[in-house]
C-alpha positions in Angstrom: 56.7 56.8 -11.8 57.0 55.7 -15.1 54.2 53.6 -16.9 55.2 49.6 -17.7 53.9 48.7 -21.1 52.7 45.6 -21.1 51.9 42.9 -24.3 49.4 40.4 -23.3 49.2 37.2 -25.8 46.7 35.0 -25.3 47.8 31.0 -25.6 47.7 29.3 -28.8 45.3 26.9 -29.8 44.3 23.4 -28.2 42.5 20.0 -28.9 40.3 21.3 -26.2 39.9 25.0 -27.6 38.7 22.9 -31.2 35.9 22.3 -29.5 34.8 24.5 -27.1 35.5 22.5 -24.2 36.7 24.1 -21.0 40.0 23.8 -19.6 40.2 25.7 -16.6 43.1 24.3 -14.7 43.4 21.3 -17.0 47.0 21.4 -18.1 46.4 20.9 -22.0 48.8 21.7 -24.2 49.1 23.3 -27.9 47.7 21.4 -30.9 49.8 22.0 -34.1 48.4 25.0 -35.0 48.9 26.5 -31.5 52.7 25.7 -31.9 52.5 27.5 -35.5 50.7 30.4 -34.1 52.7 30.5 -31.0 55.8 31.0 -33.3 54.1 33.5 -35.5 53.5 35.6 -32.5 57.1 35.2 -31.3 58.6 36.3 -34.7 55.8 39.4 -34.9 57.7 40.4 -31.2 61.3 39.7 -32.5 62.2 43.4 -32.3 60.5 44.4 -29.3 62.8 45.5 -26.6 61.0 42.9 -23.8 62.7 42.8 -20.7 60.6 39.9 -18.9 58.2 37.7 -20.1 55.5 36.1 -17.2 53.6 32.9 -18.2 50.5 31.1 -16.7 52.3 28.2 -15.5 49.7 26.0 -17.4 51.9 24.3 -20.4 49.5 25.5 -23.1 50.2 29.6 -22.3 54.6 28.5 -21.1 54.9 26.7 -24.2 53.6 29.8 -25.7 56.2 32.3 -23.8 58.7 29.8 -24.7 58.6 30.8 -28.3 58.5 34.3 -28.0 61.6 34.0 -24.9 63.4 32.0 -28.0 62.8 35.0 -30.5 63.9 37.6 -27.9 66.1 36.3 -25.2 63.7 37.9 -22.8 64.2 36.1 -19.1 60.9 33.5 -19.0 59.2 33.2 -15.3 56.2 31.4 -14.6 53.5 32.9 -12.0 50.4 30.6 -11.4 48.6 34.0 -10.9 47.9 34.1 -14.5 46.4 31.4 -14.7 43.1 30.4 -16.4 39.5 30.7 -14.2 39.2 27.6 -12.3 35.7 26.0 -13.6 35.9 23.6 -11.3 33.7 20.4 -11.0 32.8 21.2 -15.3 36.6 21.4 -16.2 36.4 19.2 -19.3 32.6 19.7 -20.3 32.0 21.2 -23.5 29.0 24.3 -23.0 26.5 22.3 -25.4 26.9 19.6 -22.5 26.4 22.1 -19.7 23.4 23.6 -21.0 21.9 19.9 -21.7 23.0 18.4 -18.5 22.7 21.2 -16.1 20.7 24.2 -18.0 20.3 26.6 -14.7 24.2 27.1 -14.4 24.6 27.0 -18.4 22.1 30.0 -18.5 24.1 31.6 -15.6 27.8 31.0 -17.1 26.5 32.7 -20.4 24.8 35.9 -18.2 28.1 36.0 -17.1 26.8 36.4 -13.7 29.7 37.8 -11.7 29.1 36.3 -8.9 28.7 33.0 -9.9 30.9 30.1 -8.3 31.2 27.3 -9.7 31.3 24.1 -7.7 35.6 24.0 -7.0 35.9 26.9 -8.8 36.0 30.4 -9.3 33.6 33.4 -9.9 34.2 36.6 -12.2 34.3 38.8 -9.5 37.6 36.0 -7.8 39.0 35.9 -11.0 39.0 39.6 -11.6 40.8 40.2 -8.0 43.5 37.7 -8.7 44.2 39.4 -12.3 44.4 42.7 -11.1 46.9 41.4 -7.8 49.1 39.6 -10.1 49.2 42.3 -12.9 50.1 44.8 -10.3 52.6 43.2 -8.6 54.3 42.2 -12.0 53.9 45.6 -13.5 55.1 47.4 -10.3 59.0 45.8 -10.5 59.7 47.1 -14.4 58.8 50.7 -14.9 59.8 52.3 -18.0 60.0 48.7 -19.5 58.1 46.4 -22.0 56.8 43.4 -20.2 55.1 40.1 -22.2 52.4 38.0 -20.0 51.4 35.0 -22.2 47.8 34.0 -20.4 43.9 32.7 -20.9 41.1 33.7 -22.4 39.2 34.6 -19.1 42.3 36.8 -17.7 42.5 38.5 -21.5 39.2 39.5 -21.1 39.6 40.5 -17.5 42.8 42.9 -18.7 40.0 44.3 -21.1 37.7 45.1 -18.6 39.8 46.6 -16.6 41.6 48.6 -19.2 38.5 49.7 -20.1 36.1 50.0 -16.6 33.5 47.6 -18.9 31.5 45.6 -16.3 32.2 41.8 -15.3 28.8 41.0 -16.5 28.4 43.2 -19.7 28.3 41.2 -22.7 31.7 40.8 -24.5 32.2 43.0 -27.8 35.9 42.4 -28.0 38.2 39.7 -29.7 40.0 37.0 -27.8 41.7 35.1 -30.5 44.4 32.1 -29.9 48.0 34.5 -30.0 46.3 37.3 -30.7 48.9 40.3 -29.7 47.1 43.0 -27.1 48.8 45.9 -25.8 48.3 48.0 -22.4 50.1 50.7 -20.1 50.0 49.8 -16.5 50.6 52.9 -14.2 49.8 53.0 -10.3 46.2 54.0 -11.0 45.6 51.1 -13.1 45.9 50.2 -16.8 44.8 51.4 -19.8 44.1 50.4 -23.4 46.5 50.9 -26.2 45.5 48.1 -29.1 43.8 45.3 -28.8 43.8 41.7 -30.6 46.6 42.2 -33.9 46.0 39.2 -35.4 47.7 40.3 -38.8 50.5 37.7 -38.1 48.2 34.8 -37.9 46.7 34.9 -41.3 43.3 34.5 -40.1 43.7 31.1 -38.5 42.8 32.7 -34.6 40.2 31.2 -32.9 38.2 32.6 -30.1 36.9 30.8 -27.7 37.0 31.6 -23.5 38.3 28.5 -22.8 
């Protein structure tokens, strides 16, 4: 079976990214900078032979995908399996607020406890299994082709770890900039890393919070 090439893009910036506020499943749109970042990422992919674009159905990712679709002409499909991790009752808070009000929860969050599940939300283990199943399903449809996935910081973090074998609880040693271009290769045996965090098209404007 031929490999599927994947370009994975984190959405452009939102107002909540700028203040490190947990977005999760909250449907926050791109801000002015985020719209510009999406347009720049799209321009960088203009000559890529994209067969299909799959996007989280949350508008910050979908707006990013729409920019890519407008430039490449590739069809675009909303895919809820690419949503950000659900942070449950903590969505809308900043990390600073969590640390002040719920220090035990903030500690487990920062220590990347794989089994910690925010009330009403998802653990890192649950997110990993959702992302793995979604990418396996989508990539299997496009053997020998190139697809674009537009998603969120938590999803991109998971993709990197799946591709490199890095454990969920390991400290993050890689960037997750808004609208960065990341390249992976999928086969039925799993993901491989080709290139990560290309932000040359953004002139160093990308932010790097996982929200």
